[in-house]
C-alpha positions as CSV (number, residue, x, y, z in Angstrom):
1,M,127.6,187.2,199.7
2,P,130.7,185.2,198.7
3,N,131.3,181.9,200.4
4,K,134.9,181.2,199.5
5,K,137.9,183.1,200.9
6,S,139.2,184.1,197.5
7,A,135.7,185.5,196.5
8,K,135.6,187.5,199.7
9,K,139.0,189.0,198.9
10,E,138.0,189.8,195.4
11,L,134.9,191.6,196.7
12,R,137.0,193.7,198.9
13,K,139.3,194.6,196.0
14,N,136.3,195.5,193.8
15,I,134.9,197.8,196.4
16,K,138.3,199.6,196.8
17,R,138.8,199.9,193.0
18,N,135.2,201.2,192.6
19,L,135.9,204.0,195.1
20,E,139.2,205.0,193.4
21,N,137.5,205.0,190.0
22,K,134.7,207.2,191.4
23,V,137.2,209.8,192.6
24,V,138.8,210.0,189.2
25,S,135.5,210.1,187.4
26,K,134.1,212.9,189.7
27,T,137.2,215.1,189.3
28,M,137.0,214.7,185.5
29,K,133.3,215.5,185.4
30,K,133.8,218.5,187.6
31,A,136.6,219.9,185.5
32,V,134.6,219.4,182.3
33,K,131.5,221.0,183.8
34,T,133.4,224.1,185.1
35,S,135.0,224.5,181.7
36,L,131.7,224.3,179.9
37,K,130.1,226.8,182.3
38,V,132.9,229.3,181.6
39,I,132.5,228.8,177.9
40,A,128.7,229.2,178.2
41,T,129.1,232.6,179.9
42,G,131.3,233.7,177.0
43,E,134.5,234.2,179.0
44,K,137.8,232.9,177.7
45,L,139.4,230.0,179.5
46,T,142.9,230.3,180.8
47,K,145.5,228.0,179.5
48,E,145.8,226.4,183.0
49,A,142.1,225.7,183.1
50,I,142.2,224.1,179.6
51,S,145.2,222.0,180.4
52,S,143.8,220.8,183.8
53,T,140.6,219.7,182.2
54,I,142.4,217.8,179.4
55,K,144.7,216.3,182.0
56,A,141.8,215.1,184.0
57,I,140.2,213.5,180.9
58,D,143.6,211.9,180.0
59,K,144.0,210.5,183.5
60,A,140.6,209.0,183.5
61,A,141.3,207.3,180.2
62,K,144.7,206.1,181.4
63,K,143.2,204.5,184.5
64,G,140.5,202.8,182.5
65,V,137.6,204.8,184.0
66,I,136.6,205.9,180.4
67,K,137.7,204.4,177.1
68,K,140.4,206.0,174.9
69,N,138.0,207.0,172.2
70,T,135.6,208.5,174.7
71,A,138.4,210.7,176.1
72,A,139.4,211.7,172.5
73,R,135.8,212.7,171.8
74,K,135.4,214.7,175.0
75,K,138.6,216.6,174.3
76,S,137.7,217.2,170.7
77,R,134.3,218.6,171.6
78,L,135.7,220.8,174.3
79,Q,138.4,222.1,172.0
80,K,135.7,222.9,169.4
81,K,133.8,225.0,171.9
82,I,136.9,226.8,173.0
83,N,137.8,227.6,169.4
84,T,134.4,229.1,168.7
85,L,135.1,231.7,171.3
86,K,138.2,232.9,169.6
């Protein structure tokens, strides 16, 4: 446990940031998983589903939950799988 007042405040801030990052991370992971499930069944993804998944990945990268290159890699791999269906 922190002893100083500033350390206590920093701990509160870290807890709040952690919760916000988890929400962003969970929504991104959920979008990617649903897209991959649809691809695995052989169905075509709608443009809205593709754009919402990519938007979730971009949002996570922008907020610093994942790194920029990780986001680019995830989008690239997803796009490759989508292109194999066409």
